[in-house]
N, C-alpha and C positions, 0 to 999 in steps of 0.2 A: 306507886305511883298510878295514876288513871289512865284507863287506857285512849281517851282521846290526845292525850297527852306526850305518850310513847309515841302513837302516830304521825304527831308533829314533827317530833323531834326526828325521826327517822325519814321522815319527807325532807324535811330542812339537811339535814346530813347530805343526803342523797342529790338534792340539790346542788349543795353547796361541790360536791365533788363532781359533778357535771358541768359546773362552771368553769370550776380550776383547770377542768382537763380541755374545753375549749378554749381557754384562755392561752394555753401554753399550746395547743394546736393551732391557733391563729398567729401567734409571733413566731415570725423565723428573724433568726439572725445570718445576715450577710457580711461575710468577710472583706476585710479590703481591697482581696486581688478576687472578688467575683462580683457576678450581678445577678441579680433574681429575675427571670423573666416568667410572669404571671400568665397563666391560659384560665382565661375566666368562659366557662362553659365551653372551651375548647377554641373560642377564640383570643387574641391578643393583640397590642398593639404598642407604639412608642411610649403611649401614657403606662403601660403594666411591664415595665423595664425599671428596675430599682438598684440603686447604688448600695455601698456600704450603708451597714447600722442594722436596728431593728425593724422591721416590716411586717405590718399587719397584712394578712391574707385571711379571706372569707372559708372557713372550713367546710367541705363538700360542694363548694362551688367554685373555687380556683385551686388549681393544680400550679404549684410553683416549681421551676425548673435552675436549679444553680447552676452556672456557667463559670467556668474559669477562666479567667482572662488573662493568665501568665503565659509567658512563652514555653512550649512544651516541644517535646522532640519523639518522631516517630523513626523509629531504627528497623528498616528491612533486612531480613535474613538476608544471606549471600542468593541473588538470584542469577541463575545460569542463563545468559543470554548468547543467542546466535549472531555474530557478526556478518558483514558483507560475504565473505568469503568461505562461509559456512562455519567458521572454528565457535566451539563454546567456551565461553568466558564466563568466570564466576565474578559479581562484582556485586559489594555493600553498599547501601545507600544510607544515608541519614537526613532527616527534613525537618528542621526548625521552623515552627509556626506560633502564631498569635491569634487570638480570638480578637477582632476590633468591634466590631457588631455583633454583641449577644442575640439580640431578636433574630436579625437574618441568619445567623448561624444555627439556630435552633428550628424556623421555619422552612429553610431551603433545602437541609439537608439532614437525613436520621442520624447517621453517626459521622460526625465531622473527621476523628480521626482517622476510622477507616476508609474514607472516601479520600482523606489525602494520601494513605499509603497504596491504596489500588491506583491513584492516578499517577503516584510518583511511579510505580513497577511497571506500569504501563508505559509511561515516557520514557523511562530508562532503556527499558527494552526496543523501542522504536529508535530512540537516538544511537546506541549501541548498534542496533541493527543495520545501520545505514554507514555506518563506520568499518574500516578495514581492519583485521586483528592485531595487525602489526603497529597501528596507528591509535588504537585505543588506549593504550597507557599514556602518549604523548598529549593525546587529546582531553584528559582528565579534566582540568580546569575549563575547557570550552565546552563538555559534555554538561559540568555541574553548571553552570552559567545560563547553558541553553533550557536546561530542566528547570532552575529556579523561574527564568523568565515564562516559559509555558504553564508552569504550574501557580504562580502568582495570580495569572489570568484567571485562571479557574476558579482557586482558591477566595479571589478578592469577592468573586459574586457568591461564596457562600456564607461571607462577613470576616473572613480573616485576613492572614498576609503573610507569607513567606519569607522568613529571618533570613535563613542561610540553606543552602544544600549541601550537603559532602558526600563526595564519592569516597570511600574506605579502599582497601586493598582491592585490585584488579590481579586476576591470577587464575588457577584451574579451579573449574566449577565446584569440588567438593571440599576446600579448606574455607575455613571461618577466621577472620584475626578481630573483629568487633566483637569485645564482651560486655552484655550486660551488664551491669553494675548490679541490679537486683538477684540477677544469677550467680554472681561471683561471689558473694556474700554465703 
């Protein structure tokens, strides 16, 4: 085989590999439960939020972020909270939330799940800190409702909604009753 023909075949093969790689890198598959937020040169807009299906992104220019739109749970480990009369009480908390605006959730807060956990823990301490230790168990439902209202205001500004707030077992600070299913396996 002549030398120029080998060079041309190698060049065509290399070009085909590059085109194939660019084609696979530029197509993103978005599942039904997610939205794709694309940052183009560091900027984004509502036009760059895509629903389910195959979506085209420009390699090296676009930075795609997949946002899970399903309901999720944040479980806070037992928090030791000091009540109004100075007693230490251990309280467990679960917050169920859902992202409703993927663009806002990606641009307003860096770590949505972590921010929900921190705000919930702070509000839990504040609410129980205003309650007498003898009344904490009796006011469990009212405290959970107050937490849900306060947390819902903040989370709405981040593009999410609070579905439910549940207070687990209230008791001594060292014991835990909520078992994480991932750890139990």
